[in-house]
LUMRO-923851 format. One line per 8 residues: their letters; for each residue z, y, x of C-alpha. Coordinates in steps of 0.5 Angstrom, whole numbers. Layout:
BEGIN
a> Z Y X | ...
//
This chain:
BEGIN
mrseqifw> -65 36 41 | -68 44 40 | -64 49 38 | -68 50 31 | -66 42 29 | -59 44 30 | -59 51 26 | -62 53 19
pvsadqkd> -62 60 15 | -56 62 11 | -57 64 4 | -54 72 2 | -49 68 -3 | -47 63 3 | -46 69 7 | -42 73 2
riwqlckk> -38 66 1 | -36 66 8 | -34 73 8 | -29 72 2 | -26 67 5 | -26 71 12 | -23 77 9 | -17 72 6
rlqrmpiq> -16 69 12 | -15 76 16 | -10 78 11 | -6 73 14 | -7 68 7 | -5 61 9 | -11 57 10 | -9 52 5
yvieewdf> -10 57 0 | -16 60 3 | -20 53 2 | -16 52 -4 | -14 45 -2 | -10 41 3 | -9 33 5 | -2 31 4
reltlkmk> -1 24 7 | -7 21 4 | -9 25 -1 | -12 32 -2 | -9 36 -7 | -11 43 -10 | -7 49 -8 | -7 55 -11
ppvfiprp> -2 61 -10 | 4 63 -11 | 6 55 -12 | 9 53 -5 | 5 49 0 | 8 42 1 | 11 42 9 | 11 36 13
eteelvnl> 18 35 12 | 16 33 5 | 11 28 8 | 17 25 12 | 21 25 6 | 16 20 2 | 15 16 8 | 23 15 8
vleefsqs> 23 13 1 | 17 9 1 | 20 5 7 | 27 5 3 | 23 1 -3 | 20 -3 2 | 26 -6 5 | 30 -7 -1
sypgknpt> 30 -10 -7 | 29 -3 -12 | 27 -4 -20 | 21 1 -16 | 16 -5 -17 | 18 -6 -24 | 13 -3 -29 | 20 1 -32
siflevgc> 22 4 -25 | 22 12 -27 | 24 17 -21 | 26 25 -22 | 23 31 -18 | 26 37 -19 | 22 43 -17 | 16 39 -16
gsgalsis> 11 45 -14 | 4 42 -13 | 6 36 -15 | 6 33 -7 | 12 28 -7 | 11 25 -14 | 4 24 -14 | 4 21 -7
llhslpqs> 10 16 -9 | 6 14 -15 | 0 13 -11 | 4 8 -6 | 8 6 -12 | 3 3 -18 | 8 0 -22 | 13 7 -23
havaidks> 13 13 -27 | 16 20 -25 | 18 26 -29 | 17 32 -25 | 19 39 -27 | 19 46 -25 | 20 53 -28 | 14 56 -26
vdaiklsl> 8 55 -31 | 3 55 -25 | 7 50 -21 | 6 45 -28 | -1 47 -28 | -3 45 -21 | 1 39 -21 | -2 37 -28
enaerlnv> -9 38 -25 | -7 34 -18 | -4 29 -22 | -11 28 -26 | -16 29 -21 | -12 23 -17 | -11 19 -23 | -4 18 -24
htraeilq> -3 23 -30 | -2 17 -35 | 5 15 -30 | 7 22 -29 | 11 27 -34 | 10 34 -32 | 15 39 -36 | 16 47 -35
ldiltvmk> 24 47 -35 | 29 51 -32 | 34 46 -29 | 39 51 -29 | 38 54 -36 | 40 47 -38 | 46 46 -34 | 49 52 -36
imvl> 47 50 -44 | 50 43 -42 | 57 46 -40 | 58 50 -46
//
């Protein structure tokens, strides 16, 4: 194969876009934020700062939960099963569980507006939004009110 068959000219817009991405990375921005998405288990999630990037340990947690569900008689296979995620961030944990457990429902909360917006976007993109309640809520404030 000749080299002219492999290479093609890059437009000025493409060069600008590449340079913008390189500048972000040179500023040590995490690659997940630079490309604005990241794979979590079998799903591709949108990523935007300041929402935290899911850690590999979170994938392990999802695997452990799914293993426990598969080995037990939890009501998770029942349409009324609901789980709660506090501090949902990008929604990775809830969305991944909803994707793997199609009869389940989730309530995901976070005090960050940015996190809620990103979780909602990811849930809609991955078509689990009808089974997810994603709410902006500061759990510590709620707990203080309940104690009073």
